[in-house]
C-alpha positions, 0 to 999 in steps of 0.5 A: 079302347085305345086307339092303334096305329095303322098304317098303308102303303099305297102305289098309283093310288091303290092300297098294297099293304098295310101294317098295324101297331103291335103286330108289325110296328114294335120299336122300330120300323124300317123301309127302302129299296133292299129286297130283304126289308118288309116294305120294299120301295121300288125306286132307285133313287130311294134309299136302301134301307131308312128307319121310318118308325121309332118308338120314344116313351110310348109315343111313335115318331116318323122319320121323313126320308129326303124330299118327302111330302107331308100333308096333315089333318087335325080332326079332319080339318087339314093343318099347314108346317107352321102349325106342325112347328108351333105346336112342336108336332113337327121338328126337323124331319121328326113328326110326332103321330099323334091319335088325334091326327091323320096324315100322308107322306109323299115318299117317292114318285107314285108312292105314299104312306097313310098313317092314322090311329083306329080302335081294334074291332072284332067282326061278330057272326049272326045266326043267319052267317054262322048258318051259313058257314057252317053249311059251307066251310067244309073240304071240296070233294076230291077229283078222280086223280086224287082219289087214285093217288090216295087209293095206291098209297093206301095200298102201297102202306098195306102190301108193305105191312103184310110183307113184314108179318110175312118176313118175320114169320116165314122167311126171316132165316134162323140162328141154328147150331149143328154142334154143342160147344162141348163137341166142337172142343172135342173135335178140335182136340182130336185134330191131327197135325197137318204137315206141309210136305214141300213150301213153294213159296215164289222168292222176292225179287230182290236178291241180296248179294254178298261177296267176299267176307260176308260168305261166312258159315253159321256158327257150329253152335247154331248147328249143334243146338238142342232141340226144345224139350216141348217142340215133341209135344206139338209134332215138331211145329216150333222146330220145324216152322223155319224149314216148312217156309224156307227161312232157315233156322228158327228158335221158338225161344227168341223173344224177338227178331230183327225186321228184315231190311230191303234195300233198293237201288237205282242204276244207271245204264249207259253206252259202252264199246270194247275198250282199246287196248284192254290187255294190261302189261306188267309196268311201262314199256312192257310188251309192244304192239305193232298194230293199231291201237298198240302203246307203251305198256298196253297189248294190242286188243283194239278190235275195230268191227266190234258192235256197241253194247250196253254191258260191254266191259263194264265189269272191268270198269267198275269198281263196286257192284250194287248190294242189291240185285233189283227188280225187273218186275214192272208195276201193274197198279197205280196211275201215271201222270205225264207233265212237262216242263222242269218242276224245280223252278219255283216262284218266289211266294208273295210276288205277282206272276205273269206280270208283262208290259201289256198287263201293266197297261191293261191295268193302268187303262181299268184304273183310268175308265175308274173300274174298281177292283173287287174281291169275293169278299167285298162284293157286298160292298161294292157299288149297288150298279155293280154288285149283281156284275160281281155276284154273277162272275162269283158264282161262275168261279165257284163253279168252275173251282174244281178245274184248278184243284184237278191242275193241283192234283196233277202237279202235287202228285209229282212235286208235293206242295201247298199253300194259296194262290190270289188270282186276278182277272181283268175282264172286258166288256164281252166277257172275255178274260183278257189277262191274269194275275197270280200272285201265289202264298208260298213257293209253287212250280212255275209250269202250274201257275202257267197252267193255271194262268192259261185255264183262267185266261179261257174262261168267259163271263156273262157281262157287259162291262169291264170288271176286275175281280180277284178270287183266292184259291187255296191248295192242301196236300191230300 
């Protein structure tokens, strides 16, 4: 039987694991300090991922890591590197693995990998061993707690089955019909018309105000219109429908009707007092007043004791009244959000918000300390010693994204907007956020960005080194 390649991983002279050709060793086999590899070398100086074994033409070759020490033996006799190079077994850092040779490679301090070729074997049990296996290869006796749990579960299943059977047989309500379809139709045909004597319909709080030429009587043709001949067959339902509901005349032959229009007007109330000289003369110089406030062409109507009112003499000042009376009912539903500030001020898109001279000095200080700027998308490409720190910051930021969303919902209810914002945080070695730089992608209210900046500056992180982290917050209209 052909020999197969076997390798063993040793740490401090003790075997940790072994792999075999065809099962674990295929076309390629990797080792390294990466935690996702099958053989992980716990040494910070070892490469993250190293191609250790490759197959070329049904032969396996070992790629020696940098600084590795090799010792080989042929048929039990040690050989040196000169022999390996002369016979083309070792070419540079590539070692050909032969069935008649064994070897050990020291890849790192206290870490070794040995290889050799062995014939696979199958263990055959003797009759005595088979008898022992048959005697002891059985399930262990369950404990008292395990028997109790098993009985409880079987009882629960049994009771569930019994309840389903009883429900289906006795408790499930059956569909029943009191009357047949024919009896229902006969009852409907004998039903009498129910007339509405008076419809107490609450009028709308929006009253249409008409004046002047708009108050026109209805045409005589409408008053003298003949009722529909079919109205008598239905008890006058079609003809009297408008009167029952207080909406005027109703034409059952009409095919369409204009939708009612509701007009809403917003009025501004002001403070006004009695006008001095309220009366009018007939022309310049008409009438002369001797009291205070009298003037040419005016009568003396000034009252110094008049109190300030909200609507005093407004009817003589206004030139045209609104056509809608308005509503005095306060809304009982809905949510109200109070936001201080001028929401008309929008920050320009693509321009960094929150930059000050202190922030610029802090950015320069971080650059002088070789603190790299890392975003949420470039954490995996960061230096290995800083990757764990930025993963901690990223997970903390994701857990607090809902706080930014709550602020956006508050401002978006007043002034709808959408877009995204790139938020850069300069974090000190104590974990506190020293400065926040926000770059909006789209026009956003300045007050909103101020509140987001204040929120981010209140965050703290579990880090012990200066960090420069950037993430993106997206805002979409609900």
